C-alpha positions in Angstrom: 4.8 -103.4 6.9 2.2 -101.3 5.0 3.1 -97.9 3.5 1.0 -96.3 6.3 2.8 -98.2 9.0 6.3 -97.3 7.6 5.5 -93.6 7.4 3.9 -93.5 10.9 7.0 -95.1 12.4 9.3 -92.6 10.6 7.0 -89.7 11.6 6.9 -90.6 15.3 10.7 -90.7 15.4 11.1 -87.2 14.1 8.0 -85.0 14.0 6.3 -83.1 16.9 2.7 -82.4 15.8 0.6 -79.3 16.6 -2.2 -79.3 19.2 -1.4 -82.9 20.1 -0.5 -84.9 23.1 2.0 -87.1 21.3 1.6 -90.0 23.7 -1.9 -90.4 22.3 -0.3 -91.9 19.2 0.7 -95.0 21.2 -2.9 -96.1 20.7 -4.4 -93.6 18.2 -2.9 -94.2 14.8 -1.4 -91.3 12.8 -3.0 -90.9 9.3 -0.4 -90.3 6.5 -2.1 -88.6 3.6 -0.6 -88.8 0.1 -3.2 -87.0 -2.0 -6.4 -85.0 -1.8 -9.2 -84.4 -4.4 -12.3 -82.4 -3.8 -13.5 -83.1 -0.3 -11.6 -86.3 -0.1 -8.2 -87.2 1.4 -6.5 -90.6 0.7 -3.8 -92.3 2.8 -1.0 -94.5 1.5 -3.0 -97.7 2.1 -5.9 -96.5 -0.1 -8.3 -95.5 2.7 -10.3 -92.3 2.1 -11.5 -89.6 4.5 -14.1 -86.9 3.8 -12.5 -83.7 5.1 -15.5 -82.4 7.0 -13.5 -79.6 8.7 -11.6 -78.3 5.7 -8.3 -79.2 7.2 -8.6 -76.8 10.1 -11.0 -74.5 8.3 -8.7 -73.4 5.5 -9.9 -75.2 2.4 -12.7 -73.5 0.5 -13.0 -75.2 -2.9 -11.6 -78.6 -2.3 -8.2 -80.2 -2.4 -6.2 -80.0 -5.6 -8.5 -77.6 -7.4 -7.4 -77.4 -11.0 -7.9 -73.7 -11.3 -5.9 -72.8 -8.2 -3.2 -75.4 -9.2 -2.8 -73.8 -12.5 -2.4 -70.3 -11.1 0.3 -71.4 -8.7 2.2 -73.3 -11.4 2.1 -70.2 -13.7 3.4 -68.0 -10.9 6.1 -70.5 -10.0 7.6 -70.2 -13.5 8.2 -66.4 -13.1 8.7 -65.4 -9.4 8.6 -67.6 -6.3 9.5 -64.9 -3.8 10.9 -61.4 -3.3 11.1 -59.3 -0.2 8.3 -56.8 0.2 10.4 -54.1 1.7 11.3 -51.7 -1.1 10.0 -54.2 -3.7 6.6 -55.3 -4.9 5.0 -57.6 -7.5 1.8 -57.8 -9.5 0.1 -60.6 -7.6 0.1 -58.6 -4.3 -1.0 -55.4 -6.0 -3.9 -57.2 -7.7 -4.8 -59.0 -4.5 -4.8 -55.8 -2.4 -6.9 -53.9 -4.9 -9.5 -56.7 -5.0 -9.6 -57.1 -1.2 -10.3 -53.3 -0.9 -13.2 -53.6 -3.3 -14.6 -56.7 -1.5 -14.1 -55.7 2.1 -16.5 -53.5 4.2 -16.3 -49.9 2.9 -13.5 -47.8 4.3 -10.8 -50.4 4.6 -8.2 -49.1 2.2 -4.8 -50.5 3.3 -3.5 -54.1 3.4 -0.6 -55.2 5.6 0.4 -58.9 5.0 1.7 -61.8 7.1 1.5 -65.5 6.8 -0.9 -66.8 9.5 -3.8 -65.7 11.6 -1.9 -65.3 14.8 0.6 -63.0 13.1 -2.3 -61.0 11.7 -3.7 -60.5 15.2 -0.3 -59.5 16.5 -0.1 -56.9 13.7 -3.5 -55.5 14.5 -2.7 -55.3 18.2 0.6 -53.6 17.6 -0.8 -51.3 15.0 -3.6 -50.1 17.3 -1.3 -49.4 20.2 1.2 -47.7 17.9 -1.5 -45.6 16.3 -2.5 -44.0 19.7 1.2 -43.7 20.6 1.8 -41.7 17.4 -1.2 -39.5 18.4 0.4 -38.8 21.8 -2.1 -41.0 23.7 0.5 -43.1 25.4 -1.8 -44.0 28.3 -3.7 -46.4 25.9 -2.0 -49.7 26.5 -4.8 -52.3 27.1 -7.2 -54.4 25.0 -10.7 -55.8 25.7 -11.6 -59.3 24.6 -14.6 -61.7 25.1 -14.6 -64.7 27.4 -14.1 -67.9 25.5 -12.5 -66.1 22.6 -9.5 -67.4 20.6 -7.2 -65.4 18.4 -4.1 -67.5 18.0 -1.1 -69.1 19.8 1.6 -66.4 19.7 1.9 -64.5 23.0 0.0 -61.3 22.0 -2.8 -63.3 20.4 -3.0 -65.6 23.4 -3.2 -62.6 25.7 -6.4 -61.4 24.1 -7.9 -64.9 24.0 -9.7 -66.7 26.8 -9.6 -70.5 26.2 -7.8 -71.8 29.3 -6.6 -75.0 27.6 -4.3 -73.0 25.4 -3.6 -69.9 27.6 -3.4 -71.0 31.2 0.2 -72.4 31.1 1.6 -69.3 29.6 -0.3 -66.8 31.7 2.9 -65.5 33.5 4.3 -64.4 30.1 1.2 -62.6 28.8 0.0 -59.0 29.0 -3.2 -58.5 30.9 -6.3 -58.1 28.8 -9.7 -57.0 30.1 -12.1 -59.9 29.6 -15.8 -59.2 29.1 -18.5 -61.9 29.3 -19.3 -63.3 25.8 -22.7 -62.9 24.3 -22.6 -66.7 23.6 -26.2 -67.7 23.0 -25.7 -71.2 24.3 -25.8 -69.6 27.7 -29.1 -67.7 27.2 -32.2 -68.2 29.2 -34.6 -70.6 27.4 -37.2 -67.9 27.2 -34.8 -65.4 25.6 -34.0 -65.2 21.9 -30.4 -65.1 20.7 -30.9 -61.5 19.7 -32.3 -60.5 23.1 -29.5 -62.3 24.9 -26.8 -60.6 22.8 -28.3 -57.2 23.4 -28.5 -57.8 27.1 -24.9 -59.1 27.3 -23.7 -55.9 25.5 -24.5 -53.9 28.6 -21.5 -55.5 30.2 -19.3 -54.4 27.4 -20.7 -50.9 27.5 -20.0 -50.6 31.2 -16.5 -51.8 30.7 -15.9 -49.3 28.0 -17.2 -46.5 30.2 -14.8 -47.5 32.9 -11.7 -48.3 30.8 -11.9 -46.4 27.5 -9.2 -44.0 28.6 -6.6 -46.8 28.8 -7.9 -49.1 26.0 -6.6 -49.2 22.5 -9.1 -51.6 21.0 -11.7 -54.3 21.5 -11.0 -57.5 19.6 -13.8 -60.0 18.7 -14.5 -63.0 16.5 -17.6 -62.0 14.7 -20.7 -64.1 15.3 -18.9 -67.4 15.8 -16.3 -68.1 18.5 -14.7 -71.0 16.7 -12.1 -72.6 18.9 -14.3 -72.4 22.0 -16.7 -74.9 20.4 -18.3 -72.9 17.6 -20.3 -70.8 20.1 -22.5 -68.2 18.3 -24.1 -64.9 19.0 -26.4 -62.4 17.1 -24.9 -59.9 14.7 -26.7 -57.1 16.6 -23.9 -57.3 19.2 -21.3 -56.2 16.6 -23.5 -53.2 15.6 -23.8 -52.1 19.2 -20.1 -52.6 19.7 -19.1 -50.6 16.7 -21.2 -47.7 17.9 -19.9 -47.8 21.4 -16.2 -48.0 20.2 -16.9 -44.8 18.2 -18.5 -43.2 21.2 -15.7 -43.9 23.6 -12.7 -43.4 21.2 -11.7 -47.1 21.1 -10.8 -49.0 18.0 -12.4 -52.3 16.9 -10.4 -55.3 15.7 -12.5 -58.0 14.0 -10.8 -61.4 13.7 -12.2 -63.0 10.6 -9.3 -65.5 10.1 -11.8 -68.4 10.5 -15.1 -66.7 9.5 -14.1 -64.9 6.4 -14.7 -65.7 2.7 -18.2 -67.1 3.0 -18.1 -69.4 6.0 -21.0 -67.7 7.8 -23.2 -67.1 4.8 -21.9 -63.7 3.7 -18.4 -63.0 2.3 -17.4 -61.5 5.7 -19.3 -62.1 8.9 -19.2 -58.4 9.9 -21.3 -57.7 6.8 -24.2 -59.2 8.7 -24.1 -56.3 11.1 -23.3 -53.8 8.4 -20.2 -52.5 10.1 -16.6 -51.6 9.2 -14.0 -52.4 11.8 -10.8 -50.4 12.2 -8.8 -53.6 11.6 -10.0 -56.7 9.7 -7.8 -59.8 10.1 -8.1 -62.4 7.4 -6.3 -65.7 6.7 -7.0 -69.4 6.4 -9.4 -69.5 3.4 -7.7 -66.5 1.8 -5.6 -68.8 -0.3 -8.3 -71.5 -0.6 -6.3 -73.6 1.8 -3.2 -73.8 -0.3 -0.4 -71.6 1.2 0.1 -69.6 4.3 -1.1 -66.0 3.9 -2.8 -63.5 6.1 -3.7 -59.8 5.9 -4.7 -57.0 8.2 -6.9 -54.5 6.4 -7.3 -51.0 8.0 -8.5 -47.5 7.4 -6.7 -44.6 5.6 -6.7 -42.4 8.8 -4.7 -45.2 10.6 -2.3 -45.5 7.7 -1.8 -41.7 7.7 -0.9 -41.7 11.4 2.3 -43.6 10.4 3.1 -41.6 7.3 5.8 -39.2 8.2 9.5 -38.4 7.7 11.7 -41.2 8.9 13.3 -39.1 11.6 9.9 -38.9 13.4 10.2 -42.6 14.2 6.5 -43.1 13.4 6.9 -45.9 10.9 5.4 -49.3 11.5 8.5 -51.5 11.3 6.9 -54.9 11.8 7.9 -57.5 9.3 8.0 -61.2 8.3 10.4 -62.8 5.8 7.6 -64.3 3.6 5.3 -61.3 3.8 3.2 -61.1 0.6 4.8 -64.2 -1.0 3.9 -64.2 -4.7 2.9 -67.9 -4.8 0.5 -67.4 -1.9 -0.9 -64.3 -3.6 -1.4 -66.2 -6.8 -3.4 -68.8 -4.9 -5.4 -66.0 -3.2 -6.2 -64.3 -6.5 -7.4 -67.6 -7.9 -9.5 -68.2 -4.9 -11.1 -64.7 -5.2 -11.7 -65.6 -8.9 -13.7 -68.6 -7.9 -15.7 -66.7 -5.3 -16.5 -63.9 -7.8 -17.0 -66.0 -11.0 -19.0 -68.9 -9.6 -22.3 -68.9 -7.6 -20.4 -70.2 -4.5 -22.2 -68.2 -1.8 -25.6 -68.8 -3.4 -24.8 -72.6 -3.6 -23.6 -72.5 0.0 -27.0 -71.4 1.0 -28.4 -74.6 -0.5 -25.7 -76.7 1.2 -26.3 -75.0 4.5 -30.0 -75.8 4.3 -29.3 -79.4 3.4 -27.0 -79.7 6.4 -29.7 -78.1 8.6 -32.4 -80.4 7.3 -30.4 -83.6 7.4 -29.2 -83.1 11.0 -32.8 -82.6 12.2 -33.2 -86.2 13.6 -30.4 -85.5 16.1 -32.2 -82.6 17.8 -34.1 -84.8 20.2 -31.0 -86.9 21.1 -30.9 -87.3 24.9 -27.2 -86.2 24.9 -27.3 -83.3 22.4 -27.9 -80.0 24.2 -27.9 -77.8 21.1 -27.4 -77.9 17.3 -26.3 -74.4 16.1 -25.5 -73.2 12.7 -24.4 -70.1 10.9 -23.9 -70.6 7.1 -21.5 -73.4 6.4 -20.6 -73.8 10.1 -22.7 -76.3 12.0 -22.0 -77.5 15.6 -23.4 -80.2 17.8 -23.0 -79.9 21.6 -22.8 -83.2 23.4 -23.7 -83.2 27.1 -24.2 -85.6 29.9 -27.6 -84.3 30.7 -29.8 -82.6 28.1 -32.2 -80.9 30.6 -29.5 -79.3 32.9 -26.9 -79.1 30.1 -24.4 -80.6 32.4 -21.3 -81.3 30.3 -19.5 -84.6 30.2 -16.3 -84.5 32.2 -13.5 -83.4 29.8 -11.4 -86.3 31.0 -13.8 -88.8 29.3 -12.9 -87.3 25.9 -16.3 -88.2 24.3 -15.6 -86.1 21.3 -12.4 -88.1 20.6 -14.6 -91.2 20.5 -16.6 -89.6 17.6 -13.3 -88.8 15.9 -12.1 -92.4 16.2 -15.5 -93.6 14.8 -15.3 -91.2 12.0 -11.8 -92.4 10.9 -13.1 -95.9 10.7 -15.9 -94.8 8.5 -14.3 -92.5 5.9 -14.7 -89.3 7.9 -12.4 -86.6 9.3 -14.4 -85.2 12.3 -11.9 -83.5 14.6 -13.9 -82.3 17.6 -13.6 -79.3 19.8 -13.8 -81.0 23.2 -17.4 -82.4 23.3 -18.5 -80.4 20.3 -18.7 -82.1 16.9 -18.8 -79.7 14.1 -18.9 -79.5 10.3 -17.1 -76.8 8.2 -16.7 -78.6 4.9 -15.3 -77.3 1.6 -17.8 -75.5 -0.6 -17.6 -78.2 -3.3 -19.2 -80.9 -1.0 -22.3 -82.5 -2.6 -25.7 -83.3 -1.0 -24.8 -87.0 -1.0 -21.5 -86.3 0.8 -23.3 -84.2 3.3 -25.7 -87.1 3.9 -22.7 -89.4 4.5 -21.0 -86.9 6.7 -24.0 -86.5 9.0 -24.8 -90.2 9.0 -21.4 -91.0 10.3 -21.5 -88.2 12.8 -24.8 -89.4 14.2 -23.6 -93.0 14.5 -20.4 -91.8 16.2 -22.3 -89.6 18.7 -24.6 -92.6 19.4 -21.6 -94.8 20.1 -19.8 -92.1 22.2 -22.8 -91.4 24.4 -24.0 -95.0 24.8 
């Protein structure tokens, strides 16, 4: 029995994996990984896999980066954890000060958690509680976009709209107001993405006119709706939305858990619309993919709405045991060092163009409806019919065939349904991009044959 086989057998006897139908592993082998270096993962039998999706979008500067490793090791020698209620520590102070300088102007307070769903929960509760403290207790609802995704906890699920994740739990969820997404895949062929996004905003504006009196906030993923298949829209939508939220007295929550820290070409996606949200949710790449940490950044006026004598009962009493963990903060500070001290974003522009140019031969593929890209995120939409854009039946799991092909050819390409996408670490090379795209094209050819 190989090392891989032994570990797979032990795993399947004890572990329940996320986002997985475990019965699939009767025929689809688990991959036990023992080390990572740069963009590469290696299993116990010596097989290597290029991590084309940054291990669920978290890894920015590659696996086992020596600079981040060193920062965590140094922190481990002094303080591994302390509660953040009544106590503090230097790593979280430094991190908060740095995030305030980097984030869109006006975000002056940082409230921490340990994952993206928790950050969204905090923003939802904080928005509701803000209006409650202001005496506007009629504001109890939220507006979200169709095909949006904000996490798996019940509040985050409620303001998402991907049926695969949400439908089963619908009886448990608060009722959000869902507005049609500006998703440019759905635009008329004669309409530009910008024109389409502007036109779709009219639906949002009408909804705000009708419901602003009862709505706390609108929540959006800026520019890229990741879990729904990396669907994209024009930044002009965010600009219009910010203005309308101000006009109607509704707050704006921007979920940059996936898009933050350079993924879309700018440090934060909302910068491309030159807006400041009322709440900015960050996670995933915040620690370079090392440790769980998330943060909600918000404005001083919101912070002040909770700042009062305890007897007023206005305090925001939300908490998590590992809030602001020093090891995670050390990893985050090291990650910010790399973003600030290296030409990472400028180099990403080169990498993005290389991905764009290398994927060009696939644009005329008879089963590729669209190739879309924003910065370091590139997605390929496989369809049954290119002209009508008729999708493959989901039961055929065509994307999974590409995933299987990739694993046999040194590539981790975990699809989103029939969408194959790349979101690689920023340390990927041109040659590795060439390999990544070559394998993806071969896998798509095989899956659509």
